[in-house]
C-alpha positions in Angstrom: 65.5 -23.1 -21.2 64.7 -25.8 -19.2 67.9 -27.6 -16.8 66.3 -30.5 -18.9 66.9 -34.3 -19.5 70.9 -33.8 -19.4 71.2 -35.5 -23.0 68.9 -32.7 -24.1 70.3 -29.5 -22.4 74.0 -31.0 -23.7 72.6 -31.6 -27.0 71.4 -28.6 -27.4 74.2 -26.3 -25.7 76.7 -28.5 -28.2 75.0 -26.1 -31.4 75.0 -22.9 -29.4 77.6 -22.4 -26.9 81.4 -22.0 -27.1 85.0 -20.8 -26.1 88.4 -19.3 -27.3 90.2 -19.4 -23.8 94.0 -21.2 -24.0 93.9 -23.5 -20.8 95.6 -26.6 -19.1 93.1 -29.8 -18.7 92.2 -30.7 -15.3 90.7 -33.9 -13.6 87.3 -35.1 -16.5 88.5 -33.2 -19.3 87.5 -29.7 -18.4 89.8 -26.9 -18.4 91.2 -24.6 -15.7 91.5 -21.1 -15.3 93.5 -19.4 -13.1 91.6 -17.4 -10.3 92.7 -13.8 -11.3 90.4 -14.3 -14.1 87.5 -15.5 -12.3 87.6 -12.7 -9.8 85.3 -10.5 -11.3 83.7 -12.3 -14.0 79.9 -11.4 -13.3 78.7 -14.9 -14.8 80.5 -17.1 -12.3 78.2 -16.0 -9.8 74.5 -15.4 -9.2 73.6 -12.1 -9.9 72.9 -9.5 -7.1 70.0 -8.0 -9.2 66.8 -8.5 -7.9 66.0 -12.3 -8.9 69.2 -13.0 -10.0 68.2 -11.5 -13.3 71.3 -11.4 -15.6 73.8 -8.3 -15.4 73.8 -7.5 -19.0 75.5 -4.0 -18.5 78.4 -6.1 -16.6 78.9 -8.9 -19.3 81.5 -9.0 -21.9 82.3 -11.5 -24.4 85.7 -12.0 -22.4 83.7 -13.4 -19.6 82.0 -16.5 -21.5 85.5 -18.7 -22.1 86.9 -18.6 -19.0 83.2 -18.9 -17.3 82.3 -22.2 -19.5 85.7 -23.3 -18.5 85.2 -22.9 -14.7 81.5 -24.2 -15.1 82.8 -27.4 -16.9 85.6 -27.9 -14.5 83.1 -28.1 -11.3 80.3 -29.9 -13.3 83.0 -32.5 -14.0 84.1 -32.5 -10.0 80.7 -32.8 -9.0 79.5 -35.7 -11.7 82.8 -37.5 -10.4 81.9 -37.2 -6.6 78.5 -38.8 -7.3 80.1 -41.5 -9.9 82.8 -42.4 -7.0 80.5 -42.4 -3.9 81.3 -45.6 -2.2 78.1 -45.2 -0.4 75.2 -48.0 -2.4 73.5 -45.6 -5.2 70.2 -44.1 -3.7 67.8 -42.2 -5.5 69.0 -38.8 -3.0 72.7 -39.6 -3.7 72.4 -40.4 -7.5 69.4 -38.5 -9.1 69.1 -35.7 -7.1 72.5 -35.3 -6.6 72.7 -35.0 -10.6 69.6 -32.9 -10.5 71.5 -30.2 -8.3 74.6 -30.4 -10.7 75.7 -28.5 -12.9 74.5 -25.0 -12.1 76.9 -22.7 -12.9 77.5 -24.5 -16.2 73.9 -24.1 -17.3 73.6 -20.4 -16.0 76.4 -19.9 -18.3 75.2 -21.7 -21.3 71.6 -20.2 -21.3 73.2 -16.4 -21.1 75.3 -17.4 -23.8 73.2 -19.2 -26.0 70.6 -17.0 -26.0 72.9 -13.5 -26.3 74.5 -15.7 -29.4 71.1 -15.7 -30.8 70.1 -12.2 -30.5 72.9 -9.7 -30.6 75.8 -12.2 -31.8 79.2 -10.9 -33.2 82.1 -12.5 -35.0 83.8 -13.2 -31.0 81.1 -14.9 -30.4 80.8 -16.5 -33.5 84.6 -17.7 -33.2 83.9 -18.5 -29.0 81.2 -20.7 -30.6 82.9 -22.8 -33.0 85.3 -23.2 -31.0 83.8 -24.1 -27.6 80.9 -26.7 -29.1 83.4 -29.5 -29.3 84.4 -29.2 -26.3 80.9 -29.0 -24.8 80.2 -32.2 -27.0 83.1 -33.9 -25.6 82.2 -33.0 -21.9 78.5 -34.3 -22.4 80.0 -38.0 -23.3 82.4 -37.2 -20.6 79.2 -37.6 -18.5 76.5 -40.0 -20.4 79.5 -42.7 -21.3 80.8 -42.7 -17.7 80.4 -46.4 -16.9 80.2 -46.1 -13.2 78.1 -43.7 -13.4 75.5 -45.7 -15.4 76.0 -48.5 -13.1 74.5 -46.4 -10.4 71.5 -45.3 -12.3 70.8 -48.7 -13.8 71.0 -50.6 -10.2 68.5 -47.9 -9.2 66.2 -48.5 -12.6 65.9 -51.8 -12.1 64.9 -51.9 -8.2 62.3 -49.0 -9.4 59.4 -51.3 -8.2 60.9 -51.7 -4.8 61.7 -47.8 -4.5 58.9 -46.7 -3.1 59.4 -43.2 -5.2 56.2 -40.8 -5.9 55.0 -40.7 -9.4 57.5 -37.7 -10.2 60.3 -39.0 -8.8 59.6 -42.3 -10.6 59.2 -40.6 -13.8 62.5 -38.7 -13.7 64.5 -42.0 -12.5 62.8 -43.5 -16.0 63.7 -40.3 -17.8 67.2 -40.7 -16.9 68.1 -44.3 -17.4 66.5 -43.8 -20.9 68.6 -40.6 -21.5 71.9 -42.3 -20.7 70.9 -45.3 -22.8 70.2 -43.3 -25.7 73.3 -41.2 -25.6 75.5 -44.6 -26.0 76.0 -45.5 -22.1 75.6 -49.4 -22.9 77.8 -49.3 -26.3 81.4 -51.3 -25.9 84.4 -49.3 -25.6 85.0 -49.2 -29.3 81.6 -47.9 -30.4 81.4 -45.3 -27.7 84.8 -43.7 -28.8 83.0 -43.8 -32.6 80.4 -41.8 -30.6 82.7 -39.3 -29.3 83.8 -38.4 -32.7 80.9 -38.1 -34.5 79.4 -36.0 -31.6 82.6 -33.8 -32.0 82.0 -33.6 -35.7 78.4 -32.5 -35.4 79.2 -30.2 -32.7 81.4 -28.1 -34.9 79.3 -28.6 -38.2 75.9 -26.7 -36.1 77.4 -23.7 -35.5 79.2 -23.5 -39.1 75.6 -24.1 -40.5 74.0 -21.3 -38.4 76.7 -18.6 -39.4 76.3 -19.3 -42.7 72.7 -19.0 -42.6 72.7 -15.6 -41.0 76.0 -14.2 -43.3 74.4 -15.3 -46.3 71.0 -13.7 -45.2 72.9 -10.6 -44.6 74.7 -11.0 -48.0 71.6 -11.7 -49.8 69.8 -8.3 -49.2 68.9 -6.8 -52.8 70.0 -3.5 -53.5 67.6 -1.2 -55.6 68.6 1.5 -57.8 65.4 4.1 -57.6 62.7 4.6 -55.9 60.1 3.7 -58.8 61.0 0.5 -58.5 59.4 0.1 -54.6 56.2 1.4 -55.4 53.9 -0.5 -53.2 56.3 -0.3 -50.1 55.1 2.1 -47.5 57.2 4.9 -46.7 58.4 4.0 -43.5 59.8 1.0 -45.6 61.4 2.7 -48.3 63.1 5.5 -45.3 64.4 2.0 -43.8 65.4 0.7 -46.8 67.3 4.0 -47.5 69.0 3.7 -44.5 70.0 0.3 -45.0 71.6 1.2 -47.9 73.6 4.3 -46.8 74.9 2.2 -44.0 76.4 -0.1 -46.4 78.1 2.5 -48.2 75.2 2.8 -50.9 73.7 6.6 -50.2 71.3 7.5 -52.5 69.9 3.6 -53.7 67.8 1.1 -51.3 68.6 -2.2 -49.9 65.7 -4.7 -49.0 66.7 -6.9 -45.9 65.7 -10.8 -46.7 63.9 -12.6 -43.8 64.0 -16.0 -42.6 61.5 -17.9 -45.1 61.8 -18.2 -49.0 58.6 -16.1 -49.5 59.7 -12.6 -48.7 56.8 -10.4 -46.9 57.4 -7.8 -49.1 56.6 -9.7 -52.4 52.8 -9.1 -51.4 53.0 -5.2 -51.9 55.9 -4.5 -54.6 53.8 -3.8 -58.0 57.4 -4.2 -60.0 57.4 -8.2 -61.1 61.0 -7.7 -62.0 62.0 -6.6 -58.3 59.8 -9.1 -57.0 61.4 -11.7 -58.8 64.8 -10.7 -58.1 63.9 -10.6 -54.3 62.4 -14.6 -54.4 65.5 -15.7 -56.0 67.8 -14.2 -54.1 65.7 -15.8 -51.4 65.4 -19.2 -52.3 69.4 -19.2 -53.8 70.5 -18.8 -50.2 72.9 -21.5 -49.3 73.3 -23.1 -52.8 75.0 -20.4 -54.8 78.7 -21.7 -53.8 81.0 -19.7 -51.8 82.1 -19.4 -48.1 78.5 -19.1 -47.1 77.0 -22.4 -49.4 75.6 -25.1 -46.9 75.1 -27.9 -49.2 78.1 -30.0 -48.3 77.5 -29.0 -44.8 73.8 -30.7 -44.7 75.0 -33.9 -46.3 77.6 -33.9 -43.7 75.0 -33.6 -40.9 72.5 -35.9 -42.5 75.3 -38.5 -42.6 76.6 -38.5 -39.0 73.3 -38.2 -37.3 72.5 -41.6 -39.9 75.6 -43.0 -38.5 75.4 -42.3 -34.5 71.4 -43.2 -35.1 72.7 -46.7 -36.6 75.0 -46.9 -34.0 72.7 -46.7 -30.9 70.2 -49.5 -32.8 68.0 -47.2 -34.8 67.5 -47.9 -38.0 67.7 -43.9 -38.8 67.9 -40.7 -37.1 64.1 -40.1 -37.1 63.5 -43.1 -35.3 65.9 -42.2 -33.2 64.2 -38.8 -32.6 60.3 -39.6 -32.5 60.9 -42.3 -30.1 61.3 -39.6 -27.5 58.0 -38.1 -29.0 54.6 -38.3 -29.0 54.7 -39.5 -32.2 57.1 -42.5 -31.5 57.6 -43.6 -35.1 58.5 -41.9 -38.4 55.3 -43.7 -39.6 53.1 -42.5 -37.6 54.3 -38.9 -39.0 54.2 -40.0 -42.4 50.6 -41.0 -42.0 49.1 -37.4 -40.6 51.4 -35.6 -43.5 50.2 -38.0 -46.2 46.7 -37.3 -45.2 47.1 -33.8 -45.2 49.3 -33.5 -48.5 46.5 -33.9 -51.1 43.4 -31.9 -50.4 46.1 -29.0 -49.2 47.6 -29.3 -52.7 44.3 -29.1 -54.5 43.7 -26.1 -52.2 46.9 -24.4 -53.4 46.0 -25.3 -57.0 42.7 -23.8 -56.6 44.1 -20.9 -55.4 46.7 -20.1 -58.1 43.8 -20.6 -60.7 41.8 -18.1 -59.0 45.5 -15.6 -59.1 45.4 -16.7 -62.9 41.9 -15.4 -63.9 43.0 -12.0 -62.3 46.4 -11.7 -64.2 44.3 -13.0 -67.6 41.5 -10.3 -66.7 44.2 -7.8 -66.4 45.9 -8.8 -69.6 49.0 -9.3 -67.9 50.3 -11.5 -70.5 52.2 -14.3 -68.2 51.5 -17.2 -66.0 51.6 -16.9 -62.5 55.0 -17.4 -61.2 56.3 -18.3 -57.3 57.3 -14.3 -56.6 53.7 -13.7 -57.8 52.1 -15.5 -55.4 52.0 -13.4 -52.4 51.4 -10.4 -54.5 48.5 -11.5 -56.6 46.8 -13.4 -53.5 46.1 -10.1 -52.1 44.4 -8.8 -55.2 42.0 -12.3 -54.4 41.8 -11.4 -50.6 40.7 -7.8 -52.4 38.2 -9.1 -54.4 36.6 -11.5 -52.8 36.3 -10.2 -49.3 36.8 -6.3 -50.4 39.6 -6.1 -48.0 43.5 -6.0 -47.9 45.5 -6.9 -45.0 47.1 -3.5 -45.3 43.9 -2.0 -43.7 44.3 -3.7 -40.5 48.2 -2.7 -39.6 47.1 1.2 -38.8 45.1 -0.9 -35.9 47.9 -2.9 -34.6 50.3 -0.6 -32.9 53.0 -2.9 -31.1 52.8 -1.8 -27.7 49.0 -2.2 -28.3 49.5 -5.5 -29.2 51.6 -5.9 -26.6 50.1 -4.7 -23.2 46.7 -4.4 -24.3 46.5 -7.5 -26.2 48.7 -10.3 -24.9 48.5 -9.2 -21.8 45.5 -8.4 -21.3 44.2 -11.6 -22.3 46.6 -13.5 -20.4 45.3 -11.1 -17.2 41.8 -12.1 -18.4 42.5 -15.8 -18.3 44.6 -16.4 -15.8 44.4 -13.5 -13.5 48.2 -12.5 -13.8 49.6 -8.8 -14.0 52.1 -6.6 -15.5 54.8 -3.8 -14.7 57.4 -2.6 -16.5 60.8 -2.5 -15.2 63.0 -0.1 -16.4 65.8 -0.2 -13.6 66.9 -3.9 -14.9 69.4 -3.9 -17.6 69.1 -4.7 -21.4 71.4 -5.9 -23.7 69.7 -3.5 -26.5 68.2 -0.4 -25.9 64.8 -1.5 -28.0 64.6 -5.3 -25.6 61.9 -4.2 -22.6 61.4 -6.1 -19.3 58.2 -6.7 -17.5 57.5 -8.1 -13.7 54.7 -10.6 -13.8 53.0 -11.4 -10.5 50.5 -13.9 -10.6 46.9 -13.7 -9.6 47.5 -13.7 -5.4 50.0 -10.5 -6.0 52.8 -12.9 -5.8 55.6 -12.5 -8.0 55.6 -15.2 -10.5 58.1 -14.1 -13.5 60.3 -11.8 -15.3 59.5 -11.6 -19.0 61.7 -10.1 -21.6 60.5 -8.7 -24.6 62.7 -8.5 -27.6 61.1 -7.3 -30.6 62.7 -6.1 -33.4 65.2 -7.5 -36.3 68.6 -6.8 -36.1 71.1 -7.9 -38.8 72.9 -9.7 -35.4 70.1 -11.6 -34.8 68.9 -15.0 -36.2 65.9 -15.2 -37.9 62.4 -16.3 -36.9 60.4 -15.9 -33.6 61.5 -18.0 -30.3 61.0 -18.2 -26.6 64.0 -19.1 -24.5 64.7 -19.2 -20.9 67.4 -17.3 -18.7 66.1 -19.2 -15.5 63.4 -21.9 -14.5 61.7 -22.5 -11.2 61.5 -25.7 -9.6 60.6 -26.7 -5.8 63.9 -28.3 -5.6 66.2 -25.5 -7.1 63.9 -22.7 -6.4 64.0 -19.5 -8.3 62.1 -17.2 -10.4 61.1 -18.0 -14.0 63.0 -15.5 -16.4 61.2 -16.0 -19.6 62.0 -13.9 -23.0 60.0 -13.7 -26.6 62.3 -12.7 -29.7 60.7 -11.6 -33.0 62.1 -10.1 -36.1 59.7 -6.9 -36.9 61.8 -4.1 -39.2 62.4 -1.6 -37.0 60.8 1.8 -38.4 62.6 4.9 -39.0 63.0 7.1 -35.5 59.5 8.6 -34.9 57.4 6.5 -37.0 55.1 3.8 -35.2 55.8 0.0 -35.1 52.6 -1.2 -37.0 52.4 -5.0 -37.3 50.9 -7.3 -39.7 48.6 -9.5 -38.9 50.8 -12.8 -39.3 53.1 -11.1 -36.6 49.9 -10.6 -34.3 49.7 -13.9 -34.4 53.3 -14.5 -33.9 53.2 -12.1 -31.0 50.2 -14.4 -29.3 52.1 -17.4 -30.3 55.7 -16.6 -28.4 53.9 -15.8 -25.4 52.0 -18.9 -25.3 55.7 -20.5 -25.0 56.3 -17.7 -22.2 53.3 -18.7 -20.4 54.3 -22.4 -20.1 57.9 -21.5 -18.7 56.1 -19.2 -16.4 53.4 -21.6 -14.8 56.0 -24.2 -14.5 54.8 -26.2 -11.4 57.1 -28.7 -10.9 59.6 -30.4 -7.8 63.0 -31.1 -10.2 64.5 -29.0 -12.6 64.7 -31.6 -15.7 60.9 -31.1 -16.0 61.1 -27.4 -15.5 59.1 -25.1 -17.8 59.1 -26.2 -21.9 60.6 -29.5 -21.3 58.4 -31.7 -22.6 58.5 -33.7 -25.9 59.5 -31.6 -29.1 56.0 -32.4 -31.0 54.3 -30.9 -27.8 56.0 -28.0 -26.9 54.0 -25.9 -29.8 50.8 -27.1 -28.4 50.2 -24.2 -25.7 51.6 -21.6 -27.9 49.5 -22.5 -31.0 46.7 -22.8 -28.4 47.1 -19.1 -27.1 46.8 -17.4 -30.6 43.1 -18.0 -30.4 42.8 -15.1 -28.1 44.6 -12.4 -31.1 41.3 -12.7 -32.8 38.8 -13.3 -29.6 36.2 -10.4 -29.8 36.9 -8.7 -26.6 40.7 -9.3 -26.8 40.9 -7.8 -30.3 38.7 -4.8 -29.6 40.9 -4.0 -26.1 44.1 -3.5 -28.5 43.1 -3.1 -32.0 42.7 0.9 -32.0 43.9 3.2 -34.6 47.7 4.4 -33.7 46.6 8.3 -34.8 42.8 8.5 -33.6 42.4 5.5 -31.1 39.5 4.7 -32.9 38.3 1.0 -32.1 38.8 -1.1 -35.5 35.3 -0.9 -37.9 33.2 -3.8 -37.0 32.9 -4.2 -40.9 36.6 -4.6 -41.2 36.9 -7.0 -38.6 34.0 -9.5 -39.8 36.0 -9.1 -43.2 39.1 -10.1 -41.6 37.6 -13.2 -39.7 35.8 -14.4 -43.1 39.1 -14.3 -44.9 41.3 -16.6 -42.2 40.7 -19.6 -44.4 42.3 -18.0 -47.2 45.5 -19.0 -49.2 45.5 -22.1 -46.5 45.8 -24.3 -49.6 49.6 -22.0 -49.8 50.3 -22.1 -45.9 49.6 -25.7 -45.6 51.5 -26.9 -48.8 54.4 -24.7 -47.9 54.8 -25.9 -44.3 54.1 -29.3 -45.2 56.9 -29.1 -48.0 59.6 -28.1 -45.7 58.0 -31.2 -42.8 58.3 -33.4 -45.4 61.8 -32.5 -46.3 63.0 -32.7 -42.8 61.6 -36.5 -42.5 63.0 -37.5 -45.8 66.4 -36.6 -44.9 66.4 -38.1 -41.4 64.6 -41.5 -42.2 67.7 -42.5 -44.4 70.5 -44.9 -43.5 73.9 -44.1 -43.5 74.3 -45.8 -46.8 71.1 -43.8 -48.5 72.5 -40.9 -47.7 72.9 -38.3 -51.1 75.6 -36.7 -52.5 73.8 -33.6 -54.5 71.5 -31.9 -51.8 69.6 -30.0 -54.2 68.8 -33.1 -56.6 67.6 -34.7 -53.4 65.5 -32.3 -51.9 63.9 -32.0 -55.6 63.1 -35.7 -56.0 61.9 -35.9 -52.3 59.2 -33.1 -53.3 58.4 -35.0 -56.0 58.1 -38.2 -54.5 55.8 -36.8 -51.5 53.5 -34.9 -53.7 54.5 -31.5 -52.8 57.1 -30.5 -55.8 54.3 -28.0 -56.8 56.8 -25.2 -58.6 54.7 -22.3 -57.8 54.4 -23.4 -53.6 58.1 -23.7 -52.7 58.7 -25.1 -49.3 58.9 -22.7 -46.7 62.3 -23.4 -46.1 64.9 -25.1 -48.3 67.0 -27.5 -47.0 70.2 -25.1 -47.5 68.7 -22.7 -45.0 66.3 -24.9 -43.1 67.9 -23.7 -39.7 65.1 -25.7 -37.6 66.4 -28.8 -38.3 70.1 -28.2 -39.7 71.0 -25.7 -37.0 68.4 -26.0 -33.9 66.5 -28.4 -32.1 64.0 -29.7 -34.8 66.1 -32.3 -36.5 63.1 -35.2 -37.4 60.9 -32.8 -35.9 59.5 -30.1 -37.7 56.3 -32.0 -38.0 55.7 -30.9 -34.3 53.9 -27.9 -35.6 51.0 -29.6 -37.4 50.9 -32.4 -35.0 50.4 -29.9 -32.4 47.5 -28.1 -34.0 45.6 -31.6 -33.7 45.7 -30.6 -29.9 45.9 -27.1 -30.4 42.5 -27.3 -32.8 40.2 -29.6 -30.4 41.8 -27.2 -27.3 40.2 -23.9 -29.1 37.0 -25.8 -29.4 37.2 -26.7 -25.7 37.4 -22.8 -24.7 34.6 -21.8 -26.8 32.3 -25.0 -25.5 33.2 -23.7 -22.0 32.6 -19.8 -22.5 36.0 -18.8 -24.0 37.9 -15.9 -22.5 37.3 -16.9 -18.7 39.2 -17.4 -15.6 38.1 -20.7 -14.7 39.4 -22.2 -18.2 42.2 -20.6 -17.7 42.8 -22.0 -14.4 41.8 -25.3 -15.6 44.1 -25.2 -18.5 46.7 -24.1 -16.5 46.4 -26.2 -13.8 45.9 -29.5 -16.0 48.5 -28.8 -18.5 50.8 -25.9 -18.2 52.0 -26.4 -14.9 52.8 -29.8 -15.2 55.7 -29.3 -17.2 57.1 -32.4 -18.3 56.9 -34.1 -14.8 53.9 -36.7 -16.6 53.2 -38.1 -19.8 52.1 -35.0 -21.6 49.2 -36.8 -23.5 47.9 -38.3 -20.4 47.8 -34.8 -19.4 45.8 -33.4 -22.4 43.4 -36.3 -21.7 42.9 -35.3 -17.8 42.2 -31.6 -19.3 40.5 -32.9 -22.4 38.4 -35.5 -21.2 39.5 -37.5 -23.5 41.8 -37.7 -26.8 42.2 -35.2 -29.2 40.0 -35.1 -32.6 41.4 -34.3 -36.1 38.4 -32.8 -37.0 38.9 -29.4 -35.5 42.2 -29.2 -37.8 40.7 -30.1 -40.6 38.1 -27.5 -40.7 40.6 -25.0 -39.5 42.8 -25.6 -42.5 39.9 -25.9 -45.0 41.1 -29.4 -45.9 37.7 -31.2 -44.8 35.9 -30.8 -48.3 33.4 -28.3 -47.0 32.1 -26.0 -49.4 33.6 -23.1 -47.8 37.5 -24.7 -47.7 36.7 -25.1 -51.8 36.2 -21.3 -52.3 
């Protein structure tokens, strides 16, 4: 996580932090805490551990409330000193001073946000709910301060006379834009209305996210007999039995759900009835009534976002969000998604036809249903390529993938090295910590690897930062990757699917972006780039998962150490475009839903969330019943509980850059140090310190071309794509 532009930080933290203390208000609307409560709080001083690594072994839930209160109190005092400075505004006494402010609050917020996502509990959830509106109010206090904005505005109007270097000039521009977008130029009456909207949104975000996690756990499918689990591995069956036992259902089996609509186990379960149960449990999340229902929540969120956008002078929330991205307008996003949708859906129909033929040949006597797709897609794959993805898993043992795959590729490309640090505390026994050294032997970063799923860990995979680096504040980047790989029974190996391997490389691409940042100001550090650019470096890093030199280094049988057979590898590579119609259509369904929700004016917000979703999918041509969206609205955490509102298109938008960059690497010799150094120097090290598309052009020598993406996704109309 970056120190960020202040707006991005405060908006994010308004959804991810909280406190429960009883305090008295002091200057600036923050809260005071008695000195005895602060004396031994490990959050309120820099950690004494190496690299200021968080003292996870000392941090307790009770530490967060007073730490947040103290952090906000100090931040308010710092901002007040800047705003009330009697000296004329200068870049140093205003902008640089703001960059240096709020460091305590930043540290507390990062640690809480990260731990709340990875190891939450009822107490932390209560903290989040309680503090979210307070954090929103604290943000508004800063951004709606007319005296502070007057100083920033004065500097902005004089910017051509200040003789600033390029990064400083870029920072001044960003501060001005962020304050304006936060409402600094609104009337007092509109500011009051904006504060109410922000507070309401801050309450609703945690409610949505907590509902998603709780319903995910509550929707686990209970199975009576082992026979119904045919197709699952022994390790998966044992894990299901253990899960049932933990929930008081000894002798039965509990199938936990993952974050997406389609569940991974649907690929192998031979029981069609159980596949249907699992699918229906997954797709109904958040829409079945009861305490975890999210239908009313998302309507309220959409309404408030639309009202806020209109108040700030934008037609809708998407227009507000996209202005800060590389896409710039909803029309640009709509154009790209519309270009990709027809060929993707056509490919999905062709894939469904191939599956139906197998069903008919086996005299199945039924029409393909969505819960059949993953199962019969694998049958088509086997028939077409004589290849079953499960054949790969014995070669994808988790430690080999991480150290001999992910780390190996980074070493060959960038010269960096890794050393495990077992002396540093962790917040869960399965978490691992590595010291990262640069090619010159100097300390570069600390990397935290949190690979396993837990029922109190949010779904999906992500990267975050406990600390970033900038010349202004110094420090060592502390970067974390999080996946949700099921923990196997004790004594059993963790064998990854190809998709989990790809995800490990993907998330480490984000980590590299955070580690390599070389900027002066903390607002630009790490992944502090436009949302629709941030996925680009991570997607590029996926290419090394199947690069022959890398694959042969990590893809070794977990029992024998034998390398993956070339014949099996060839089949795997040949099948890479397989099922892309489904994958692309499911993704586009979610991306288009996101835009539909956020391109509405306040008057257009629906009263029936599910009816709106169905109509939106139909209107955009992705209402193919066999291919549901990757996420339905009621559990679409990216957009209603995270930072991707109106931004889920980012993955495929960034993939245009990614596919073109992969082509560049191939043209220039692939896994080569000079290529890595060039990519690092021109892109990864820049953070958000310059226009990111100019950084891409500096790297590539031209703008990106869409052809490589269309070819990769099988959307170019080639004979290979039509197979």
